[in-house]
N, C-alpha and C positions, 0 to 999 in steps of 0.2 A: 698407875694398875690396874687398877677394876675397868678404866675403857679397854685393857688392851688382854685383859680378860674376858669379856666382851664380844672384842673382839672374837678371839679365839672360839669361843665356842662358839660364834655366827656360822667362825669358817668350817667347824667340827658339824656344826647342823646342814651347812651346803651338803659338804660331802659325804655327809649318810643322808639324807638326799640324793645324791646320785648315786646311791651305790645304792637305796629300794627302789629307785626309775630303773637302774640298768639289770636289777634282777628281781623286777618283775614282774611276776609269769603275766603271759597273753591271754587272750578269754581263748585262745584254741585249744592251749594245756589244758589248763586247768579243765573247760567242758570231756577231755579226751579223758581226764582224769576221774571225770562223775560219770561219763559214760561205764569205765573200766567197774570205779567202785558201787553201778548199780548192777548192775553183769553178777558181777562176784556177791551181790547180796550184804553188803557189809554200808549195814546203814551208818555208820556209824562216819567211815569218809566219804560215804556219799555225801552227805550234809554239811562236810566240812569242808570239802570242792567246793559247792557247788554256792554254798554260804559265801566263799571266800571271793569265786566268781561273782557274784552276786555287789556283794562289798566295792569291790574294786569297779566294774565298768556297768554301773547300775546309770548317773547319772550321766554317759554318755550314750548311753541303750537309751533315754528318756528323750534325750535332743536327735538323735537318730530318728527311733517313732514318730518324732511330733514333725519334722522334717517331711516322710511322707504322703502321699497322697490316696494312693492305690497299692498293690502286690507289686514290686518289683519280680521284676520273668527271665532276663535272660537273668542267667553264671555269674557273670563278673559284676550284673549290677545286685544279686543279691547277697553277693560275698563284700561291695561297699560298706556292706552293714552289719560288718559283722559281733559289732559287739551289742548290736542289738538282738540278731542272736542269738550268741550264746548266752544270753543273761533272762531270754524266755527260752532256752529251753535247758536253762540250770533247775531254772522253777520248775519247768515239766516234768526235772529227774525228781524234785521233789515232792510235785504230788503223785508224780506215780509209787513215789516211797511208799508212799500214805499208801495209797491201794492195795499195796504188797501187807500192810501193816495192818488192813481191816479195819484207817482208821479215812471214813470217810468224809467226814466233813470237814476236816485238814485239809483230807486231797480237792474238795470242791472248792473251796476257800480261794485256794492258788489254780488251779483252771480257770473258774470264773477271773479272776486277773490280771492272766494272758488274755482271757476272752478280751475282755473291757481293753488293757493298756499296753499292750501288744499284737494288735489284729495285723501287726504287717510282716509275722519274726516267723523266719522260713530254718528249720533241722538240717542240718546234712546227713542226709542216708548216704556210709560207710559207702554204698551199691552206684551211686555216682549221684544224683541227683541232689534237690531240697524242695523240703514238704511242710504245709500249710500246722504253726503247732495252735495255733487258735483251730480248724480244724477239731486237728486231734484231739485236743485240750473237749472240744464239743462230742466228738463220739464216744470218751471217755465217762464225764457227766451220765449219758444214754448210756453206757452203762452199769456203771453201777445205779442209777436209778429202777431201768426197766429189767434187768438182770437176765438179759436177752442179747442172741447174736445176729436180729435180724435188725435191718436198720431199714425206718422207715420212708419208702422212696415215694417221690411225688410222682403222678404219671402223669407223661411226657406226652404234652399234647404239639408234634411237629408245626414247625410254621412254613406256610409252604413256600418257596422260592418263591421270588419275584422275577420278572422274566427282562433278560434285556433288554430293549428296545433299538435300536442305535436309530441315529440319527442321520446320521452320515456310512451307510455301509465300504465306503470305497467306488473304487470304478473298473479294481480286476480282481477276481476270486484270485488266483494266483496270480505274485506281482510278478509281473518282468523285470529285475532291477538294473538288468544290463540296457537297458532303453532308459532310464533315468542316471544313471552314472556307470565308475568301473570298480572293477574287483583289481586292486592290486596287490601285487609279490603276495600271491596267493598260495599258501602254503610253506611260511614262512614265519618270521616273527613281528618280520613288520606288514605284514597285511593290513591294509586298510581298504573300506568302502570309501572312495571319494564319489559326493552328490555336485548332479551336473545337470539337474533336471529340478530342482527342490521344490516347483509347486503341483509337478507332473506329482511327482513322489507320493507329495498327499493327499494326490487327488484319487490316487491308485489304492492308499492304506485304508483309508478311511481312518475314523474318527478313533482315538487313544490312541495310534500307535503310532512308535519316530518316524517322519519327525510332524507330523497331522494331532501330537498330544495337544496340543492348545484347544484343538476344537471343539474337544467335550463341555466346556464351559460357555460354547451355544447352544448346546444342546439344551432343546426344553426343558427336557427331564433331570437336566441339573440347579438347573434355578427353581423348578418345584422339592428337588430334595430338600433345598437346601435351605426352601421358605419350610418343609414341612421337619426341617432339622434331625429329617433322615443319618446323616453325613456327619452331624456330633460323634467325642467320642477318639478312642486310641484309636491311630488308622488298625497296627497292627488285627487287630478285634474283628475288623470284616473280612479280615482273608478267608475264616471261614464259616461266617454270615450268610445266614438259607436268605436274607435279600439282596442278593448277586445285583440291582439295578442300582442299591448301593451302594456295591461294594466295590464294580465299576468302576463309576463315577468319581470314590475316594480314592482309588489307587493310580486312576487315571491322570490322576490331578496333584499323584503327592509329590513333595520333597524327596521319595527317598532316591537314590540314584539310578538313571537309568536303566540297567540291565531289572535288579528288583522290579522296578515299577514296571518297569511291559513286564516280567514273569506274573505281576500276580494277577496285572492288567487281564492277564488271556489266561487265565487263572478263573478269573472273574467268568468271560465268556465262555468256555469251554462249558464248563459248569450246567449256564445255560443251555446250551446248544450251540451256539452260533459257534461252531466247529473250527468254520470254513477262514473264517476271521480270529478265531483261533490261534488257527495254522500260521494267519498272517504278522502279528502282536511273535506266537515265538519267531517265527527265523525275523525279523524284525533286531532282536535278540542276537543270536548269528551276527549277521549281518551290520550292527555298527554298534554291537558291547561282548563282542566274542568273550572278554577279558574281562566282566568283569565282575563280583562276587559280590554276596553277602556275608552274615555270620549266621552260626547257628545258636543252642541256647544253651554250645557247649564251649563259646567263641572260636569255632573253626570253622574254615572258609570255606562255603558252598559257590562254589564256580558257575552259574546260573546260564551263561552260554552249554555248557556240556548239559546240563537240567536239561534244556529247552530244547534242544534235539533230540534227548533218548522221550520226550514229552510229542513233539513232531511224528519221531518214528513211531512211538503206541499207538497215537493218532491216528496214519495213516493204516500202519498194520488192522487197522481194529474197525475202518470206517473203509474197506476196498472201493466202496460206491464212487469215491473223492476220484478214484483213478489216477494218483499220484507219488514216488517214492523220490524219496531226498536220498541222491547220488551224493555218498564222497565228502560227504561233510563230517568234518572232526573238529574237536580244539583239544590239544595236545598242554596243556601246562605244566613245560618243565619245574621240577624242585614244587611241585603242585601235592608234593606228598605230608608236608610238612606241617604247621597250623602257624606260617609266616606267609603273606605276602608278599612283602619285601621283594621277595631273590625271583618272584612267578614268572616265568613268562610264555609269551601264548603266542603254539604254534598254530594259526587259525589258515580251516580253509572248509569255506560258507557254503559247498557246496552246492549242488541245480535240481530241484523241481524239476523231474523227466517226466510223462505221462506213465502207465503201463495201463493194458487191459486188464479183466478178470481171466488169460489165461497165463500172461506175463507172473501176472502175482504168484499161479499157481509153478512156475517153471522156477521161481526166484526162491522157495522158498527148501530150498537144497542144496546141496554140488553135491559133484563126486564120489563116490562109497569109497571104502576104506583103501588104500595104494602100499606105499610098503611100511611095513614099522621103520621107526631109528631111529629110536630110543623106549626102552622101559627099564623100569623096577623092580628090581628085583628076583628071583625065579620059582615063588611059591604059588599056590592057587590060584593067591592076589596080587595085581598089579598093574600096574600103567603101563599105558602105549602113547606115542606119539605117535603119530605118521606122514609120512613125504610132506602129506599138505599143511605143517605145522596144528592137524587136529589132535583130543588128548579123548580118550578115552578111560573109561575104567575097568577091568573086566577081571571077573570068578572066574575060573573054570574056564579061563580058554573062549567065555564068551561075554560081550559091553555088558554092563548093568550100571544099572540111572540110581545114585541114592532119590528112594524117595521116603526121607526118613521124617521123623518125629522127634522132638526132648522129651524125652518123659517124661514126668516125675510128682505125682498125684501126692496131693498132697490135701492130708487129714487137715479139716475147716477149723479152725481153734490154733494150730501147731504153728512154733518160730522158732527158726536160729538161732533170731535174736533172742529170743527167751530161753533158748536151750534147750526146743522144747522139743526138734522135727526129729520124726523116728527113721526109721528106711521102711522105701514102698515094699520095699523087699518080705521083711518082716511080721508086716502090719498084718494082724490079722484080730479082727477088734471081734467076731464073731465068730470066734474060736473053735473054729471047724479043720484048723490048720492048712488055709490056703490063704497066701496073700490076697490080701482084698481087693485090687485095682486086678492088676492082672483076671482074672476070675470070680467073681462076685459081681461086681457095677453091675448095675442091671439101668435098664433107661427107666426112663420122665412117665413113659405114654407108658406103662405098663405097669394097671391099678397089683398085677401079681407079681411085679420086682423079681422076677425068675431072672438070675443071675445070667449074666450072658460073655461079661465082660474086659475087660480095657486088649488084650490081643487077642481077640474075637474083630472087636471094633475098627481095631488099626487094621486087622489082615482084613477086611474088607471095605476098608477104604481103600485097600491098594499102597499100604506100609511096609519096605521090606527092611528099614535100619531104625532101630533109635539111637541115640545118642544119652550117655551116660560116664562118670565119673568114677574108676577105682576107690577113694574117699572123698570125702570122710567117713560113710558111713558104711556098714557091712555091705560085699556083693552076696548074692547066695547065688551059686550060678549055679544047685540045680533049679532054682527058677528060668534063667537063661535060656538054658538048656532046652528047658521044653517047650520056650517064646522058640527057639531053633527049628526044636526038631516039629511042633508041632501045629506051629504057626504061620513056620520058613522068615523070619523075623532076625539078621544079623543089626550087631553090636558095633558099633567106631566106641573104642573106649576112651577114656581119655586122663589124662595127670594133669591139677590144674598149674602147677610147675610154678611154682609161687605166689599166682595170682589171691590173692585174699589170707594170703601168706601158709597157703599149705600145701607142704613138701618142707620147708625149708626150714622151719624152725625160728624165723621171724618174729616178733610181735607185731600185733596189727597196725601200729602206727609203731616209728616209722616204714614197717613193708618190708618185704624183700629184697635185699638190692644182690644182683645180677654180677656182685663184681668180688661180694664176698666170697672167702671161699668154703668158706666151713659150710652155708650155705646150702650152696652150688653143691655139694658135697652132698649136703640132705638131701635135695631134690633127684640130683643119679641115682640114691638110693630105694627115693618112693616109684622112681621110671622104672629101676631095676625090679625092687621087687613086682609090679605088675606086668610086666615084661613075661617074667619070668611063674608066674600067677596062670596069666587064660592064653599064654601063645597057643598051646596047643590044643585050646576050646576050638570049635567048627563052629560056633556064632561066631567067630572075632572075626570083622570088615578092616578091617586095621588101627588103628595108634594115633591118639588126635593129643598136640600138646598143647597145654592152655586155655586162657580164657577170653577176649579181648584182651591180654595185660598191658597191649600200647596205649592202655584207659589208663596205666598206673593208678587206681586203688587199689592200695593194702601194696606198693611195688613201684619199685625206678622205672619200669618198661618207658614210659614217656621220658624222660630227663635222660636214659639210657635202652636208645634203642637200639644202636649196633651190640653194646655189653648181652644184650635181652637174646635176638639176633646169631650171635656167634656163640652162644650157650646151647639157644636149641638147636644147632645144627652140632655142637655137640652128641648132645643127649638125644637126638636119630642119629646120628653113628654108632651110638653105642647101644638103641634097637635095635637091629637092624646083625651088631657083629653078636649077638641072642639071639634073633628071631629073621631071619632074612628073608624069612614069608608071607611078610605082610605088610602095606607101606605104608609113611609116617604121615602124617599132615600137621599143619599148628592153625589154631585154631584165631586168628588176629580181627584189629577190631577192624571195621569196614578198610579202606586205603591208607589207612594212616603207617605214615613208613614200608609201605610198600616197593617204595626202590633200593630201601635198608634191605628189607627178607631177601630179593633179588640175589643183593649181594653180599650180605655175611650168613646164607643157610643153603647150599647148593646143597645139598642132603637131604633136606627137606620135601619130601615126592608132589606134597597134594596143598597147592594151597587155599586155607579156609575161613573166612571172614564171617562176620555178627556183620549182616545193614539190616538198617532201616528209612527206606529211603523214599516211600511215600506207594502210592496206586500205580503204579506207571513201567515199575521193575527194576533195574538198575545201573540205569544208565551208559557207562565208560566203565564202567568197574573193571569189566570180561576184558579190554581194548589195552586198557589196561596193564591185567594184569600179567596181560599176552607180553608186554614190552618188556615194565619191566622185572617182573617174577620169569617167565617161561615154563610157567607148571601147568596143570590142570585147576582144577578151581570149584570150590562149592561153598554152598552160602550153610556157617551154617547153625544161621538164625537170624530167620525174617519170621516175620509174626501183624497183625493189626489186633489194636481192641474190639471186642466187641459190644463197648458201650459205647458209646459220643453224648455232650451235651448237643440236648437241645431234639435230638433225634429220639424217637420213638426207638421200644426195644426191637422192632421188624426189620426198621431205617439202616439199625446201626450195626444188625446181623448182615442185613443186603451186602452195606458197605464195605464189612471186614470177606465177604465172600471175593468182593468184584476187590478186594486187596489184593489174596492171595491169588487170584486164577493173573490177575496179571503179572505178578509179583513168576508166577508159577512157567509161566507162557512166554515170560523174558526169558527166564532158566533153558527151558526147553529151547527156544529160536537159537540159542548160543552155543548148545551142543555140539557136536561131529557133526560134520557134515550136512548141518542145517545154514541159515541167511547169514550168520552172525559169527560170533568171532571162532568161535570151532572147541572151547578151552572149559566145557559146562562139564560138569559130569552127575552134576545134582544138587540138591539142599534137603535143608531142615529144617522141620515147619518149629517153630516157637509159641506153643505147647502143645498137650496134649488136651490140658486139665486149667481151670483157670488156680490157680492159686493164691490168695486169701492175704498173705501178713506180708505181700512188697511193700503194702504203703501202711506202715508201724502194725494197726494194732489188727493181729489176725483172726480176730472173732468176727470182724466186719467184712461187709463186703464192698470193699470204699472206688466212690467215685473222683474222688476228685481229680485233676491233670498232676499225674507228677512232675513230668517236662515236655517243655514246651517240642514236636514234630512235624511231622507228613503225617496225621492220619487224620481220620472223619471231619474231629475237632478243632483238630491242633495240637492235642494233647495227648498225652502214652498214660494210658489208662492201665497198668502192670496187673493185677489183680482181673482183667479183661480179657487176655488172651488164650483164650482159650478152645480147641476148635468144640472143645464139653464144658458147658458150666457144670456146676453143685444146689441147682435150686435156687432153697433159701439156707441152703444148708448145715439145716438138721439128720438129712439121710451122709450123711457126707461120714466114710471115704467113698460112701458105694453106689450113688444118683448121678447119672448120667443125662444134662439136654443135648442132644446133638446140634449141635447149630451152624447156618446155612452149611458154612465155610465147610464142617465135613464131607456134605455132597458134595460141595462140588469138588475136593482129590477125591470123592469116588468118582466123579463123571471120565476125570483132569488122569485118571494115576491108576484104574481098570481098565 
């Protein structure tokens, strides 16, 4: 009997254990509860949730930390150590709570624990990236010890880039591929370049370029660099290294897929000034590996062949002395608008290099002018038109209007939406003179008298004619916008987030807005109706904008339910037009993700807008893809580049930012109506006017850590440095303006 009772007890224990395991909350659930409690300043709930998480997952977190040798970089790699990330974040929240309670000793103890025990842990930012908890802890300690918002910046000494000296530059500057093989099935999914004379092609292309990639190992500089250990280290750290020779040698001999390998080999050559060799390297991708792809930080496919064509066109456009154009080249990826690659079908035309004179180049910069209008959106003062040739224009009072736009949200240093301290720039009046601070009282750092100039005037002087803003969550002061339009000629693209960040839907941040939920849809429709009814008769309104890259899915399910999202957006567009037929409706999407679904599901939206950060050579095939899939005019709702780059001086970083913006705008302009591009671009909106210091967690510090890997001067997005204007050391915020080189770039381009 005792044995039987013991057996029953053992079985019962197993049952209880299984129930416990099934009911054990995930670390993700607990960290969400912890952040929510911390945000509400509920100290008891904060420590209860964080300590529960630590008790349940600390052992697993310690094992994951011990298994790492460096900070994980790719998003999917970071997510593989979730226990580590969440445990360190739980400790961090506890330390921050102690700071709020004015208990610095307790806070420091935990911050130091994070720094010593969890240096590779990263916290998820709901805006879409991870940040280093170790660095944030170091900053918090510094803030407690100094009481200063200033960060001691190391003086940057730029390392001079090493130049590449080619051992074998190849026998041809522009390779005639038809001499060495045959292009088969051009313009179809069965395209292939068949090599017939391998030795001849190798001799023509030179070292580092397929099929002559192995020649680099015979380069004396390769052996020398190996001996000097300049090729040691992670391959991706060479992508933006100033040691261009080492980068070239490293990438040319890398084990990455050939398309990716060739792209970064070409990038090193391009930076070194070996433009013609770079062109050959980029074209080798188009000829041999047109459907190749890599993966972004977000683990979305990056189509290398399309990027290579964009690079070639950018180089030839900016180096007319080369005397060639690439004619007919195009790589269309059928099913290329989702995050899968297994269903991709590449339709390839490698094109051909054609000689052109400078006069020919001038004649190619434009097509014939306006023809018959075949389509028009609306009958009001603002509308879009499509011409017989397929070109689009935005019209205001019968005249073409190019959006020379700015994302304008001047934020006082120290404020943050994460802490509930962000106020409305239209109502901010910190000097108590009954005027909005940024628009009217901003002054230049070059003026010792601090004479008020104001952002509105500075923007007008740069050629800005439009700003983009949202009617929520902060109050819109009509009088400020009326004066901006009347005195400075600047119009407004007015937006509703349409459930992004759970705004307008009534949903909780987690899991966020559900575009299949009828109650939430009803709430969003009411939000949009309120916006349109309140502002439709204002003369400053240019048009309406729905969403903000909702397809990326943070705090909403548009990434998993794109059809539901776009169909709902289309329904909302029809409601807007029933209230206000006088202004077009646009959408703000995320690059080209699900653009084919937008074209199918949202025929009543007049303009395709998208946030796109693609690099310093423009937007590539975005325009052509939008023409094929959406059939609408297009504008870039966000694009930009940081003015900070690791390893570069302040001047060099500002020059890189300015070059990025120049190339972006020139690409937009090239694709406007009756130019040589696609003809569907109607402008763009720069991101952004002024640095926002809260983007990387600590709003009182101008943070320099890279938030995510991307096509920027040092390979990382420094989101606190995107402004065309800086705020100096932050002491004179929100008034001081440092105009960066990119500001003057737009002054030249737009005026």
